C-alpha positions, 0 to 999 in steps of 0.5 A: 442648021437642022436639029433633031430631037429623039425620044421614046416618049410622046413629045406632045405630052413631054413638057421638058422636051417641048420647052427645050425644042421651042427655046432653041427654035425661038433663039435662032431662026436658022435652027430648023427643029424637028422631033421624033417620038413615040405615040403613047396612051398613058393617061397624060394630057397633050399640050396645044403649045407646039408652035415653031417646031415639027413633031413626028411620031411612030407607033411601037407595037413591041412595047405592048407585048407584055406577055414577053419577059421585060428584057426581051420586050425592051430589046424588041422595042429598041430594035423596032424603034431603031428600024422605024426612026432611022430612015425617017431621021436620016432623010432630015440630014441633021447637023445636031442630034439631041437624044433624050434618055438612054433608050434612043442613045444607040440610035443617036450614035448611029445617026452621028456616024452616018451624018457626022452630026454633033450628039447631045445626050440629055439624061432626064434621070440617073438613067441606070439606077432609077425607079422601076428599072430591073437590075438587068436593065440597069446594067444594060443601061449603064453598059450602053452609056459607058460604051457610047460615052466617047460619041457624046459631044455634050451632056445635059443632066437634071441635078448637081448630084447626078452630074457628079455621079456621071463624072465620077462613074463614067467620065468627064464630059462637057455638061450643063444642068438644065432644071425642069422648071415652069415658064414664068410668063405663063404663071399668072394666066387664067388664075382663080385662087378659089378654083379647087375650093369651088370644084371640090366644095372645100371650106375656107377654114380647111387648108388644101394640100396638093400632090402633082405628078404620076400616081405610082409607087415610090412617091409616098402616096400610100403615106399621104392617104394614111395621113389624110384618113386620120380623124384629127386631120381636117385639111384636104388633099387633092391628087392632080395627075394620072397613073396606075393608082388612079382607080384606087385613089378615086375609090378612096376619094368616094369614101373620104370627103377630104380626099380628092382626085383631079384629072391630068391637065396640060402642063401649061395649066398646072400652075393655075390649078396649083395656085388655088392650093395652100401647100404642095407635097413633093415626097419622093421615096429613096427607091433608087439613086435617081430618086435620091438625087432628083430635083423633081419638076413638081418642086418648081411648079409649087415654087412658081405657083407661090405655095410653100412645099413640104418635101423629101429631105434629100440632098439636092431637094433640101439644098434648093428648099433651104436656099430659096426658102420654099418651105420645109423638108421631112423624112418620108415615113408616115410619122414624119409626114403626119407630124409635118402636116399637123404643124402646117395645119395649125399654122396661121400664116403660111410662108409667102413665096414670090416667083419674081425672086426665083429667076435662077430657078426659072425656065428663062434661066434654064433656056439661056444655059441651053441656048449657050450650049447649042451656040457652042456646038454650032460654033464647032460645026461651022469651024469644022466646015471651014476647016 
């Protein structure tokens, strides 16, 4: 069974795609798993964990033509991707095409028509209403999803609210929620509970708050900075990741002794770093429906690092935090975050979290759902061959 994963991201930098590809590769030795992605340079760190799969990359020149209007550049990039990937993909003769996000969905449909492959659409967000997307691109994305909906054999989404949105706004589809959660077996590898304290000379008397993720707009970073610049806050904050705000964060960290910036690390190292913090920050601003309905991977990284979380009080996030007793939720404005930080700062005994109690959220549970989804498609393919 030849399986092809398509994405417009760099597969070796994309933890979710790698985990899915490897889960399928290990589940059935008859699965021949390939991935075609795009070579990027966004400041993230590639993983060394790509055993059992074959990864191909292409270089997209149009993506860098920032002198062009966004819609024009987006369209040219799409055509370049279609041209460069189509013949490479066609030579693999896939039985199943797994498209990650809407950008590669048209290509997946074309391959389905030419090869009669089954098509899986893996929406990593609410694709047509997400942070950073212009209204025009949002409408184009929604039109693309609606137009190609009938070609999709299975839908994968990342939260219950996003699943409901797709059903209510586009139509019923056999679907599965696959959370972007860590691999349990790797939680306790290379742990040094004093790592961050040693690296940034943080005293034992101060609590360490950690932010994991992209240094970009819409993630409350500005509010975090205001909170930890306050004179009455004695805790420290560590920003772990990469993004457009990194230079600004580094400059601020040079002025304030309790603000620190840690370079991005491979995804398999994130939990080890997080375990040396005391509290995880998971604030997403309500700048799009995708953000409002999200279940971000950092929420699960904190949980499996066994540190309590301070998170946005959004529907799905709050449901998970309350159900599994992972910490507390707050509004995303400065005053609310400031007050919650003060409360946690003076707390003598922080909430204890045991990763062994979180199996339903673990990657082991997610990959089981993914494998069952693949098995159902494989059965349909074999029955089709028999007929």
